[in-house]
Structures are given as C-alpha cells and as structure tokens.
N, C-alpha and C positions, 0 to 999 in steps of 0.2 A: 504495499500499500504504499503511496506515495509520499501524503501526507501523515502527519501525527496529531491526534485531536489535542484540543490543548491541556486537556486533565494527564494526559500518558506522563508529563514530567512530576506530577504531585503525586503517584501512586507508586511506590517503591518497586511492586512487583506486576505493575501494568504490562500487559504484552497482547499481541496479536495473536489471536486465534488462527491454529492451524486449518486447513480446510477440511480433512477429516472431523475436528472438532466442530463445524459451524451446523446447527439446526439444518434441514432441508429448507430449500428457498431463501435462505440466508447468503449473502455476496461477502460478508468480511463481519469481523468479531473481534474485541478487546476484552480480557478478564483482568481484573483487579481486585483487591481486598479494599473494601471501605466499611463505612459505616453508615447506621439509618439511625437519626433521632426523632422520636415521636414527640411532637413536642407538647402534645395534650398531656403528655406526662414528665417529661423532663422539665417542660417551665415551671410547673408547681414547685418540682424537687428543688429547682435551682433558686427560686424564690425563698423557699424554706432553708435554704442554706444561709442564702444571704442575711435573712431575718436573724439566724441563729448569730451570727457574727456579726450583726449590730448594725446592718444597713437600714435606711429609713427611706421607704418609698412617698414620693409625691406626685400625684396627678396632675396635669395642668394642661392647659390647650394654648398653645403658640402660634404665630403666625410667620414667625421667623427665628431662624435656629439660635441666633443670639440673645432673644427670650428665654430660652431655657438654663442660661447660667443664674437666672434670678430667680428661680424655682428651690435654690438650697435652703434646707430646710433650718440652718441658722439664720437665716435672713441674710448672710451674707451672700457674694457673689461666688459663683462654683468656679472652680480653678478648672476641671475637667467637664465638658459635655460630651456624652458619647452619642453621636447621631445613629439609631437604630430605626431609621422611621420607613423603611421599605418600600412599598408602594407610594407612601408620602411624600417620600423625597423629589417627586416631580413636581410638586407643587408649593412645598415648603419654601419660604422666603430664606435666601441665602446657600439655598441649596440647589434647588431648580432643575434636578437632572433629568434633561428632555430623553435619557435613554431609558430611562424605566418605562417601561410599557407593562400596564396590565395584562395577565393571560387569563385564558377561561381554561378550566379543564372539567374533566368527569371522574368522579370515583364511583368504581363499581366493586362492591365488596361480592366475593364468590368463597364458596369453601373448598379450599387447597392448603399446603403446606408446601410452597416451592421450595424452600431451604436454600435459596439462594435471591438475591435481587435481581431480577431480568430487566434490562432496557432494551426497546426496539425502537429504534430512529431512521432517517433516511441516510443514505451513504453520504461518503464525504464529496461524492462526485455531486450529487444534488441539491437542491435547495432545502433550506430545513425548516419545515414547515409543522411537522407534527414528529411526534415519540410516546412511546406508551413504556412505563414502566410498571413492574409486577413485584409486591414485597410480602412478606406474609406479616399480619397483625399482630400490634405488640403482645395482646393477650392469647395470641396462637389461634388454633382453628377451631372453629363451631363443633358442637357434638351432637 
C-alpha cells in the first residue's frame, strides 16, 4: 500500500494485514492494539477521582474562551484554562475552529461478542465519506 494512514505511527504494533488475513471482499486492512473508552462509565469515574483529590467543579456559560478564566472558585483569575469544548469549538469566541464539523451517526445494538474492535471504511484511494466500527458493549453481551 503506497500511503500510510495517519494513525500508523501512533500505534507501536500497527501493521498492514497480509492478503490471506483479509476478510472476503476487503482490499486492504490494518491491525493494531488500541483502547476503547466508554465515556458513560469513564467520565463519572474520572469526576469522582477529581472530587476525591479536592478538585472543585463549577459550571458556567461563556461566549468567549477568555471568560472561562473568570470562573475560578476562588474568585481570582484562573492560571490555566483547558479548552475541551468539542463541537462548541466551532462557535466559541476566541476559538472559532471552522474545521470542526458535526457528524451524524447511527448506533445499532446487536447481540454479539466480536472480541475485537473492527472498523470498515473506504480505501485510501477513494473519498472518505463513510465508515463503520463494531465493538463490544462495556457491560458485555445480552443473555
């Protein structure tokens, strides 16, 4: 394969699959070890760990990223602001990242245990207009 996907250098064990390893109908494939984080489980755990270590959370509405520094619990200006606005980065003043484009997806729940995370998408030669990935649910399979 002439081109390497952008993520290949980030995964120490990433490799292109040999022709005999590919499922029928697939032209190419990549294998690598990664993680899958279920945010519905991980974020509450992470918040509990922060609270346990004295972190204080404060919610607020801002129209410009610089306003976030004024939300410090002490009333003083925060020394550090972490911008984790996600889709809001497109319209947040001071950030206005027009490269952020909302994408719409669909989730289908099926009864299976794939044992691996599998992704299917367009070839490197074609346009990138759709993809699919399959992973096991955090709580396991239905019985």
